[in-house]
C-alpha positions, 0 to 999 in steps of 0.5 A: 040522556046527557050525564052530568060529566058531559054537562060539566065539560060543556060548561067548562069548555065554554068558559075556557074558549071565551076566557083562556083562548087567544083570540077568544072563541065565541060559541052561541047557546044555539050552537051548544044546543045543536052540539048536544043534539049531535052527541045524542045522535052519535051515542044513539048511532053507537047503540047506547042511550047516554052520551059519553065524555068520549063522544065530546071529541066530536066537538072539535068538528062542530065548534070554532070559527078559525083554523086552529080552533078545532085543536083548542077544542080537542085539547080541552076535551082530552085534558078534561077526560084525563082529569076524570078520577073515575077513569081506569088506567086502560081508558087513560091509555086509549085516550093518550094513544088517540091524542098522540096519534092524532098529533103525529098525523096532524104534524105530518100533514096526513089526512086525519079524517075517518073515511 
């Protein structure tokens, strides 16, 4: 199942990618539906029935057309997660640590893919 928070993140992301990014990043309805399916598979693989906003970090690998688009998607998802008032301080610390680590590894040229 896809909770309302994830649907809201998708809606906001689409608007952000088309209106705020330069050059705009177009994502078709078909690709968004495929991304929802991807997140449902990821949730199921993690042993849960509901997609989490944290699963949306996978979208950086599924959206975008040019080099650098993945960073825009990732940053939007991290910013959106950070704005959620229901998160605990520990969850925010984990999200912040992930973002900082990923940025540092990306800048150093290290391979940031998960083996």
